[in-house]
C-alpha positions as CSV (number, residue, x, y, z in Angstrom):
1,M,-22.6,15.8,-20.6
2,A,-19.9,15.8,-23.2
3,T,-19.8,13.0,-25.8
4,V,-16.6,11.0,-25.8
5,S,-15.0,8.7,-28.4
6,A,-15.4,5.0,-27.9
7,N,-11.7,4.7,-28.7
8,R,-10.5,7.3,-26.3
9,V,-8.2,6.0,-23.6
10,V,-7.6,8.0,-20.4
11,H,-4.5,7.1,-18.3
12,A,-4.2,7.8,-14.6
13,R,-1.6,6.8,-12.0
14,A,-1.6,6.5,-8.2
15,P,1.1,5.5,-5.7
16,G,1.6,2.6,-3.4
17,K,2.4,3.2,0.2
18,I,4.8,2.1,2.9
19,T,3.9,1.9,6.6
20,L,6.3,3.9,8.8
21,F,4.6,3.1,12.1
22,V,1.9,0.6,13.2
23,K,0.6,0.1,16.8
24,V,-2.1,-2.5,17.2
25,G,-4.4,-2.1,20.2
26,L,-5.8,-4.7,22.6
27,F,-7.7,-7.5,20.9
28,G,-11.3,-7.8,21.9
29,E,-14.1,-10.2,21.2
30,G,-14.0,-11.5,17.6
31,G,-10.5,-10.1,17.1
32,A,-11.6,-6.5,17.1
33,C,-8.8,-4.0,17.8
34,E,-7.8,-0.4,17.2
35,L,-4.8,0.5,15.1
36,A,-2.7,3.7,14.8
37,A,-0.5,4.1,11.8
38,A,1.7,6.5,9.7
39,Y,1.9,6.0,5.9
40,Q,4.0,7.5,3.2
41,A,3.2,7.4,-0.5
42,V,6.2,6.2,-2.6
43,S,7.2,6.2,-6.2
44,L,6.0,2.8,-7.1
45,F,2.9,3.5,-9.1
46,E,-0.2,1.6,-10.4
47,D,-1.3,2.7,-13.9
48,V,-4.9,2.6,-14.9
49,R,-6.1,3.0,-18.5
50,A,-9.8,3.5,-18.9
51,V,-11.9,3.1,-22.1
52,D,-15.6,3.4,-22.6
53,S,-17.6,0.1,-22.6
54,D,-21.1,-1.1,-22.1
55,R,-20.0,-3.1,-19.0
56,F,-17.7,-2.7,-16.1
57,T,-14.7,-4.9,-16.7
58,V,-11.0,-5.0,-15.6
59,S,-7.9,-6.7,-16.9
60,F,-4.3,-6.7,-15.5
61,D,-0.9,-6.3,-17.1
62,L,1.6,-8.1,-14.9
63,S,4.7,-7.7,-17.1
64,D,6.0,-4.7,-15.2
65,T,5.7,-6.0,-11.7
66,G,9.4,-6.7,-11.2
67,T,8.7,-9.5,-8.8
68,G,9.8,-12.4,-11.0
69,A,7.9,-15.7,-11.2
70,V,5.3,-16.0,-8.5
71,S,5.0,-19.3,-6.8
72,A,1.8,-20.6,-5.3
73,I,2.7,-21.3,-1.7
74,R,0.0,-22.4,0.7
75,G,0.1,-23.5,4.3
76,G,0.7,-21.9,7.6
77,A,-2.1,-20.2,9.5
78,A,-5.3,-20.1,7.5
79,D,-3.3,-20.3,4.2
80,A,-1.5,-17.1,5.1
81,R,0.9,-17.3,2.2
82,V,-0.9,-17.0,-1.1
83,N,-0.2,-16.6,-4.8
84,P,-1.0,-12.9,-5.2
85,W,-1.6,-12.8,-9.0
86,I,-4.0,-15.8,-9.0
87,D,-6.0,-14.2,-6.2
88,I,-6.7,-10.8,-7.9
89,P,-10.5,-10.5,-8.3
90,T,-11.8,-9.3,-11.7
91,D,-15.5,-9.3,-10.8
92,G,-17.6,-6.7,-8.9
93,S,-15.6,-7.3,-5.7
94,N,-12.6,-5.6,-7.4
95,L,-12.0,-2.2,-5.7
96,A,-11.3,-0.4,-9.0
97,I,-14.7,-1.7,-10.4
98,K,-16.4,-0.5,-7.2
99,A,-14.8,2.9,-7.7
100,A,-16.0,3.2,-11.3
101,R,-19.5,2.1,-10.4
102,M,-19.7,4.6,-7.5
103,L,-18.7,7.4,-9.8
104,A,-21.2,6.3,-12.4
105,R,-24.0,6.3,-9.8
106,T,-23.0,9.6,-8.4
107,S,-22.7,11.4,-11.7
108,G,-25.6,9.7,-13.5
109,H,-23.4,8.2,-16.1
110,T,-25.2,5.3,-17.8
111,G,-22.4,3.5,-19.6
112,G,-19.6,1.3,-18.3
113,V,-15.8,1.2,-18.6
114,H,-13.0,-1.3,-19.3
115,L,-10.0,-0.8,-17.0
116,E,-6.6,-2.1,-17.9
117,I,-4.3,-1.9,-14.8
118,T,-0.6,-2.2,-15.0
119,K,0.5,-3.7,-11.6
120,R,3.7,-2.6,-10.0
121,V,2.6,-2.6,-6.4
122,P,2.7,-6.2,-5.1
123,V,-0.7,-7.8,-4.4
124,A,-1.2,-8.9,-0.8
125,G,2.1,-7.1,-0.1
126,G,1.0,-4.6,2.5
127,M,1.5,-1.6,0.1
128,G,-2.1,-0.6,-0.8
129,G,-2.0,-1.6,-4.5
130,A,-5.8,-2.2,-4.7
131,A,-6.4,1.2,-3.1
132,A,-4.1,2.9,-5.6
133,D,-6.1,1.2,-8.5
134,A,-9.3,2.6,-7.1
135,A,-7.9,6.1,-6.7
136,A,-6.5,6.2,-10.2
137,T,-9.8,4.8,-11.5
138,L,-11.8,7.6,-10.1
139,L,-9.6,10.2,-11.8
140,A,-9.5,8.3,-15.1
141,C,-13.2,7.7,-15.3
142,E,-14.1,11.3,-14.4
143,Q,-11.9,12.5,-17.3
144,L,-13.2,9.8,-19.7
145,W,-16.9,10.5,-18.9
146,Q,-16.5,14.3,-18.3
147,T,-18.7,14.1,-15.2
148,G,-17.9,17.5,-13.9
149,Q,-16.9,16.2,-10.5
150,S,-14.4,18.4,-8.7
151,K,-11.2,17.1,-7.2
152,D,-12.8,17.6,-3.7
153,E,-15.9,15.6,-4.8
154,L,-13.6,12.8,-6.1
155,A,-11.7,12.8,-2.9
156,S,-15.0,12.4,-1.0
157,L,-15.8,9.3,-3.1
158,A,-12.3,8.0,-2.4
159,Q,-12.9,8.4,1.3
160,A,-16.2,6.5,1.0
161,L,-14.3,3.6,-0.5
162,G,-11.9,3.6,2.5
163,S,-9.1,5.6,4.1
164,E,-6.4,3.8,2.0
165,V,-8.1,4.8,-1.2
166,A,-8.4,8.4,0.1
167,F,-4.7,8.3,0.9
168,A,-3.7,7.0,-2.5
169,F,-5.8,9.8,-4.0
170,T,-4.0,12.5,-2.1
171,G,-0.5,11.0,-1.5
172,G,2.1,12.5,0.7
173,T,2.5,11.4,4.3
174,A,-0.4,10.9,6.8
175,I,-1.3,9.5,10.2
176,G,-4.5,8.0,11.4
177,S,-6.3,5.4,13.5
178,S,-9.0,2.8,12.9
179,R,-11.4,4.8,15.1
180,D,-11.1,7.9,12.9
181,A,-12.8,8.1,9.5
182,E,-10.0,10.1,7.9
183,L,-6.2,10.1,7.8
184,N,-4.6,13.4,8.7
185,P,-1.8,14.8,6.5
186,A,1.6,15.1,8.1
187,L,4.0,17.7,6.5
188,A,7.2,16.1,5.5
189,Q,10.4,18.0,4.7
190,G,12.7,16.8,1.9
191,Q,12.7,13.3,0.5
192,F,13.3,9.9,2.0
193,H,15.2,7.2,0.0
194,W,13.9,3.6,0.3
195,V,14.8,0.2,-1.2
196,L,11.9,-2.2,-1.3
197,A,12.4,-6.0,-1.2
198,L,9.4,-7.6,-2.9
199,P,8.9,-11.3,-2.0
200,D,7.1,-13.5,-4.6
201,F,4.3,-14.4,-2.3
202,G,1.6,-12.6,-0.4
203,L,0.5,-12.6,3.2
204,D,-3.2,-12.7,4.2
205,T,-3.9,-9.7,6.4
206,P,-6.4,-11.4,8.8
207,A,-4.0,-14.3,9.3
208,V,-1.3,-11.9,10.3
209,F,-3.6,-10.2,12.9
210,E,-4.6,-13.7,14.2
211,A,-0.9,-14.6,14.5
212,L,-0.2,-11.4,16.5
213,D,-3.1,-12.1,18.9
214,A,-1.8,-15.6,19.4
215,H,1.8,-14.3,19.9
216,R,0.6,-11.9,22.6
217,N,-1.3,-14.7,24.4
218,R,1.8,-16.9,24.3
219,H,4.0,-14.2,25.7
220,I,1.5,-12.5,28.0
221,L,4.0,-12.6,30.9
222,D,7.0,-11.4,28.9
223,I,5.7,-8.4,27.0
224,S,3.9,-5.2,28.0
225,P,0.2,-5.2,27.5
226,A,-1.1,-3.5,24.4
227,A,-2.8,-0.1,24.7
228,E,-6.6,-0.1,24.2
229,R,-6.3,3.1,22.1
230,P,-2.8,3.2,20.5
231,I,-1.4,6.5,19.0
232,V,1.3,7.4,16.6
233,E,4.3,8.4,18.7
234,R,5.4,12.0,18.6
235,D,9.0,11.1,17.6
236,V,7.7,9.8,14.3
237,L,6.0,13.1,13.4
238,Q,9.1,15.0,14.4
239,A,11.3,12.9,12.2
240,I,8.9,13.3,9.2
241,R,8.7,17.0,9.7
242,A,12.4,17.4,10.0
243,G,13.1,15.2,7.0
244,D,15.8,13.5,9.1
245,C,16.4,9.9,7.9
246,H,18.5,9.0,10.9
247,M,15.8,10.2,13.3
248,L,13.2,8.3,11.4
249,A,15.2,5.1,11.5
250,E,15.2,5.2,15.3
251,C,11.4,5.3,15.5
252,L,10.1,3.1,12.7
253,H,7.9,0.4,14.3
254,N,5.4,-2.3,13.2
255,D,3.6,-4.4,15.7
256,L,2.7,-6.8,12.9
257,Q,6.3,-7.7,12.0
258,A,6.8,-10.4,14.6
259,A,3.7,-12.2,13.6
260,A,4.5,-12.0,9.9
261,L,8.0,-13.4,10.5
262,Q,6.4,-16.3,12.3
263,L,4.2,-17.0,9.2
264,A,7.1,-16.4,6.8
265,P,10.4,-17.0,8.5
266,T,12.5,-16.4,5.4
267,L,11.6,-12.7,5.7
268,A,14.1,-12.5,8.6
269,D,16.9,-13.4,6.2
270,V,15.8,-10.5,3.9
271,L,15.8,-8.1,6.8
272,E,19.3,-9.2,7.8
273,S,20.6,-8.9,4.3
274,G,19.4,-5.3,3.9
275,E,20.8,-4.1,7.3
276,K,24.1,-5.8,6.6
277,N,24.4,-4.0,3.3
278,G,24.0,-0.4,4.4
279,A,20.3,0.1,5.3
280,L,19.7,2.4,8.3
281,V,16.8,0.1,9.2
282,G,14.4,-2.4,7.6
283,I,10.8,-2.7,8.4
284,L,7.9,-4.8,7.2
285,T,5.3,-2.6,5.5
286,G,1.8,-3.1,6.7
287,S,1.0,-6.8,7.2
288,G,3.8,-7.7,4.7
289,P,5.5,-9.4,3.2
290,S,7.1,-6.3,1.4
291,I,10.0,-4.9,3.3
292,A,11.1,-1.2,3.2
293,F,14.7,-0.4,3.8
294,L,15.5,3.2,4.7
295,A,18.7,4.5,3.1
296,E,20.8,7.5,4.0
297,D,20.7,9.1,0.6
298,A,20.4,8.3,-3.1
299,D,23.9,6.8,-3.4
300,S,23.4,4.6,-0.4
301,S,20.1,3.3,-1.8
302,L,21.8,2.5,-5.1
303,I,24.5,0.5,-3.3
304,L,21.9,-1.3,-1.2
305,H,19.7,-2.1,-4.3
306,R,22.7,-3.7,-6.0
307,A,23.6,-5.7,-3.0
308,L,20.1,-7.1,-2.6
309,T,19.7,-7.9,-6.3
310,D,23.1,-9.6,-6.3
311,L,21.8,-11.8,-3.4
312,G,18.8,-12.8,-5.6
313,H,16.2,-10.6,-4.0
314,D,13.7,-8.7,-6.1
315,A,14.3,-5.1,-5.1
316,V,13.3,-1.6,-6.3
317,R,14.5,1.9,-5.4
318,V,11.8,4.4,-4.5
319,V,11.5,7.8,-2.9
320,G,8.8,9.4,-0.7
321,P,6.7,11.2,-0.1
322,V,5.2,11.6,-3.6
323,H,1.9,13.0,-4.9
324,G,-1.3,11.1,-5.1
325,A,-3.5,10.2,-8.1
326,R,-2.6,12.1,-11.3
327,L,-3.6,12.0,-15.0
328,V,-0.8,11.0,-17.4
329,E,-0.7,12.8,-20.7
330,P,-0.9,10.7,-23.8
């Protein structure tokens, strides 16, 4: 194994994701359900810098988040709204630390690593920031430690950490379901332009699912029953493959959106603001509270971004799909 300098820093980057489609299946005992989803990696990246250490530690640089001052808001169902930065774990439960330790065990590396993570993807925002941290960590630690692990071997480790980590490692666009171990790549033509509205609070994912279950029970006579095994609809795949933003706008869907809006009603105003200012459509990404607005082109996304920021919303322009985890040259 190659010897590395204690002062050497390796920098890797991985993308956050937005959710293009989510169908949640019938809830069973204990809240268990199946889920079908389509994801797209977008150009909002997490940066991980790794340096040799005797221990496994992590710190966070929050100066580049772009989400302004974060308020600690608690209340609602099971404290569904949380202060995302306070709740970032820095112990062994952190997914990036788990990734580094897994690579060390697999490769026989006996040292540790200190990870400094620059956060841009909102925590508890439904955009897979923790998964991006873990994916970038695998790549950075392999380069730092010179383990000799191939890209395919690192991808297998990412998959072992979860399908979201595997997706952040590969990037692009993919579909999958909770009953399948892996996400399946979906070929996307061209580029889609998005404007993200990033609220200054997080939503607890289990609380959103609980709210959806309760919503369905309240409206059992008014809404169609959920499928036991949901699938991603064919129209979504056709729109992705065609690179047609108008076609995609017609079929974006998220079963969790209604529940999230019940927990955080102010999100409805954000959705309305975006759609009044040129967005083809707005959709909650994952369990929220981040909102993705699809724009017709780059100029339209710029106009929409200006309108949202003028209204006081924290917003960022991104494109998708983008590549997965990559090393960044010094």
